[in-house]
C-alpha positions as CSV (number, residue, x, y, z in Angstrom):
1,M,14.0,-114.0,-21.6
2,V,15.5,-111.9,-19.6
3,F,14.3,-108.3,-20.6
4,Q,10.7,-110.1,-20.5
5,K,11.2,-110.5,-16.3
6,V,12.9,-107.0,-16.1
7,S,10.7,-105.3,-17.4
8,E,8.3,-106.5,-16.1
9,V,9.5,-105.7,-12.1
10,L,10.4,-102.2,-13.4
11,A,6.3,-101.9,-14.4
12,E,6.3,-103.0,-11.4
13,Y,8.5,-101.3,-9.5
14,K,7.1,-98.0,-11.4
15,G,3.1,-99.2,-11.7
16,I,2.9,-98.4,-15.5
17,E,2.7,-100.6,-18.2
18,A,5.7,-103.4,-19.3
19,G,4.5,-102.7,-23.0
20,G,6.4,-100.4,-23.3
21,I,9.9,-100.6,-22.0
22,T,12.6,-100.9,-24.2
23,P,16.2,-102.2,-24.0
24,E,16.7,-98.7,-25.2
25,T,14.9,-97.0,-21.5
26,T,16.9,-95.2,-20.1
27,F,16.1,-95.1,-15.9
28,A,16.0,-91.4,-16.6
29,E,13.3,-91.7,-19.0
30,L,11.6,-94.0,-16.0
31,E,12.4,-91.3,-13.4
32,L,14.6,-93.8,-11.4
33,D,16.2,-91.5,-8.0
34,S,19.4,-93.4,-6.9
35,L,17.4,-95.1,-4.5
36,D,15.3,-96.4,-6.7
37,R,17.7,-98.0,-8.6
38,V,19.1,-99.4,-5.0
39,E,15.2,-100.6,-4.8
40,L,15.2,-101.8,-8.2
41,I,19.0,-103.8,-8.1
42,M,17.8,-105.7,-4.9
43,S,14.4,-107.1,-7.1
44,L,16.5,-108.5,-10.0
45,E,18.6,-109.6,-7.8
46,E,16.7,-111.6,-5.6
47,A,14.4,-112.9,-9.0
48,F,17.6,-113.7,-10.8
49,Q,19.5,-115.1,-8.0
50,V,22.5,-112.9,-9.0
51,Q,24.5,-110.1,-7.4
52,I,24.1,-106.9,-9.5
53,D,27.4,-104.6,-8.6
54,T,25.6,-100.3,-8.0
55,A,28.6,-99.2,-9.4
56,A,28.4,-100.4,-12.3
57,P,27.8,-98.1,-14.9
58,L,23.8,-98.5,-15.1
59,E,21.9,-95.9,-18.1
60,C,19.4,-98.4,-19.5
61,V,17.6,-101.1,-19.3
62,R,19.3,-103.0,-21.4
63,D,22.5,-102.3,-18.8
64,L,21.0,-104.1,-16.4
65,V,19.4,-106.9,-18.8
66,A,23.7,-107.4,-20.0
67,I,24.8,-107.5,-16.6
68,I,22.3,-110.4,-15.4
69,E,22.0,-112.5,-18.6
70,Q,26.3,-112.4,-17.6
71,Q,25.9,-113.9,-14.3
72,R,23.5,-116.5,-15.9
73,G,26.3,-117.6,-17.8
74,E,23.4,-116.6,-20.9
75,A,24.5,-115.2,-24.3
76,V,24.4,-111.3,-24.3
């Protein structure tokens, strides 16, 4: 499941528990600045073998999951 993997990558990056991350968790809540976002996107691109536009409007975890699912041809 894409959400589970995204939350695991986020949790590892931030040093927090994955269980506290929901699809509605915002990047502001995770205290991710622009550099953090770029590094996170690079990690997710590697993990899922996709390309994520860093200029895409990403506000919450759900946004990342939707982009990854779309690129992988999965239901959003």
